[in-house]
C-alpha positions as MATLAB code, in Angstrom:
seq = 'XXXXXXXXXXXXXXXXXXXXXXXXXXXXXXXXXXXXXXXXXXXXXXXXXXXXXXXXXXXXXXXXXXXXXXXXXXXXXXXXXXXXXXXXXXXXXXXXXXXXXXXXXXXXXXXXXXXXXXXXXXXXXXXXXXXXXXXXXXXXXXXXXXXXXXXXXXXXXXXXXXXXXXXXXXXXXXXXXXXXXXXXXXXXXXXXXXX';
ca = [
      83.834  104.821   94.281;
      83.158  101.497   95.925;
      79.930   99.550   95.935;
      78.638   99.073   99.454;
      76.133   96.759  101.033;
      75.279   93.266   99.817;
      76.162   93.089   96.129;
      73.516   91.393   94.035;
      75.885   90.724   91.138;
      77.066   87.234   90.447;
      74.896   85.579   93.081;
      75.265   82.174   91.421;
      78.913   82.664   90.567;
      82.156   81.843   92.285;
      83.559   84.274   94.832;
      86.297   85.356   92.423;
      83.795   85.937   89.639;
      81.658   88.077   91.983;
      84.756   90.067   92.969;
      85.605   90.722   89.320;
      82.051   91.876   88.597;
      82.120   94.251   91.601;
      85.510   95.661   90.554;
      84.298   96.129   86.988;
      81.099   97.821   88.208;
      83.116  100.417   90.106;
      85.419  101.030   87.125;
      82.537  101.253   84.638;
      80.658  103.643   86.930;
      83.661  105.905   87.368;
      85.042  105.914   83.828;
      82.296  104.532   81.579;
      82.259  101.103   79.967;
      83.925  102.275   76.756;
      86.845  103.819   78.650;
      87.703  100.731   80.712;
      89.859   97.976   79.245;
      90.226   94.347   80.223;
      93.726   95.295   81.401;
      92.236   97.999   83.675;
      89.931   95.452   85.279;
      92.749   92.954   85.656;
      95.060   95.540   87.193;
      92.400   96.571   89.718;
      91.838   92.888   90.536;
      95.553   92.179   90.894;
      95.776   89.909   87.841;
      96.708   90.294   84.199;
      93.956   91.474   81.866;
      93.941   88.210   79.901;
      93.325   86.309   83.166;
      89.760   87.649   83.022;
      89.141   85.351   80.063;
      89.258   82.428   82.504;
      86.010   83.808   83.945;
      84.326   85.736   81.099;
      84.349   85.630   77.296;
      85.172   89.331   77.310;
      84.280   92.709   78.709;
      80.840   92.674   77.052;
      80.050   89.271   78.597;
      81.036   90.595   82.019;
      78.797   93.646   81.526;
      75.920   91.469   80.350;
      76.146   89.165   83.344;
      76.307   92.167   85.661;
      73.225   93.840   84.154;
      71.146   90.664   83.892;
      71.934   89.828   87.502;
      71.007   93.334   88.708;
      67.697   93.055   86.882;
      66.977   89.577   88.251;
      67.834   90.722   91.778;
      65.368   93.621   91.544;
      62.619   91.484   90.001;
      62.980   88.691   92.574;
      63.059   91.209   95.420;
      60.099   93.122   94.026;
      58.050   89.952   93.672;
      58.926   88.928   97.223;
      57.797   92.316   98.536;
      54.569   92.184   96.511;
      53.728   88.744   97.887;
      53.820   89.972  101.478;
      50.450   91.719  101.485;
      50.016   95.189  102.951;
      51.759   98.494  102.172;
      53.261   96.983   99.033;
      53.955  100.305   97.307;
      55.783  101.733  100.316;
      57.835   98.560  100.738;
      58.701   98.444   97.007;
      59.918  102.026   97.287;
      62.074  101.189  100.312;
      63.467   98.051   98.643;
      64.490   99.952   95.511;
      65.839  102.888   97.529;
      68.034  100.526   99.559;
      69.435   99.067   96.356;
      70.116  102.525   94.912;
      71.785  103.836   98.067;
      73.840  100.696   98.677;
      74.843  100.064   95.057;
      75.499  103.430   93.379;
      78.004  101.950   90.933;
      75.492   99.374   89.733;
      72.793  102.027   89.326;
      75.128  104.146   87.169;
      76.249  101.229   85.026;
      72.698   99.966   84.609;
      71.463  103.373   83.498;
      74.376  104.404   81.305;
      75.979  101.281   79.873;
      73.143   98.943   78.910;
      73.617  100.160   75.329;
      77.072   98.526   75.332;
      75.781   95.061   76.251;
      75.464   92.326   73.661;
      72.079   92.381   71.963;
      70.863   89.157   73.599;
      71.853   90.433   77.056;
      70.223   93.801   76.390;
      67.010   92.083   75.290;
      67.013   89.901   78.400;
      67.593   92.901   80.680;
      64.768   94.832   79.031;
      62.408   91.872   79.404;
      63.239   91.499   83.101;
      62.927   95.268   83.604;
      59.484   95.140   81.994;
      58.420   92.482   84.494;
      59.811   94.545   87.394;
      57.902   97.613   86.253;
      54.796   95.440   86.051;
      55.203   94.451   89.727;
      55.173   98.154   90.632;
      52.367   99.036   88.217;
      50.187   96.270   89.616;
      50.840   97.368   93.202;
      49.974  100.989   92.418;
      46.867   99.974   90.454;
      45.710   97.773   93.335;
      46.184  100.766   95.639;
      44.051  102.934   93.343;
      42.110  101.024   90.650;
      40.799  104.324   89.222;
      44.244  105.165   87.770;
      44.459  104.702   84.039;
      47.276  102.419   82.803;
      49.264  105.185   81.077;
      49.313  107.382   84.187;
      50.245  104.442   86.390;
      53.127  103.474   84.109;
      54.389  107.060   83.869;
      54.244  107.422   87.646;
      56.242  104.243   88.216;
      58.955  105.343   85.774;
      59.080  108.778   87.399;
      59.574  107.163   90.814;
      62.430  105.080   89.403;
      63.990  108.254   88.000;
      63.824  109.940   91.382;
      65.274  106.988   93.279;
      67.899  106.129   90.663;
      69.238  109.690   90.675;
      70.834  108.922   94.048;
      74.374  108.347   92.704;
      74.273  111.854   91.205;
      72.864  113.669   94.214;
      74.459  114.976   97.368;
      74.794  112.201   99.890;
      73.376  112.127  103.361;
      74.119  109.395  105.870;
      72.584  106.108  104.666;
      69.447  106.044  106.836;
      68.724  109.733  106.255;
      69.095  109.243  102.495;
      66.815  106.204  102.565;
      64.187  108.112  104.524;
      64.389  111.101  102.172;
      64.129  108.986   99.018;
      61.312  106.903  100.437;
      59.321  109.940  101.538;
      59.812  111.758   98.229;
      58.967  108.746   96.055;
      55.936  107.894   98.205;
      54.660  111.467   98.008;
      55.183  111.527   94.248;
      53.383  108.242   93.624;
      50.502  109.032   95.937;
      50.110  112.464   94.376;
      49.242  110.514   91.238;
      46.407  108.759   93.037;
      44.811  112.124   93.853;
      44.500  113.185   90.184;
];
């Protein structure tokens, strides 16, 4: 399984560091964080396992950087979409769907392996995730101010669940999958506004 599209991981890092994060993301997604060793990552990168310590303090540090960067990428992108005015909910859905379709390894690792991150990295990821959810909640509330906060929050999390299930679902060609996810998530969120 190979991540496709523009990888958000390691945006401020060296090219080699970004490559190592992308390789690790694919390995973690395929085998699970606990089942991948530093030597496995090194072998896949064409270096010795201990060579990774030139770039990261260890496997947990690599995972933490990967997950924090994913979260920051989504938050920054979500805020940019929200600042652009009209059809914010639809554009947030499309933005997140593009990430999910283009980065299935990162979606899997984010969902499954956050529990393996160091506690400070996990706390940072959860804080950033909270802010990202708030971007969506605000956009949906602005679309329909009559929605109560609990329903709005539940609807946003349900939309994430639908979109983030992409790595586990049958795959269509990219544009068809994006259209399907966007239509389904839009219908689900706007069904909420009718209740």
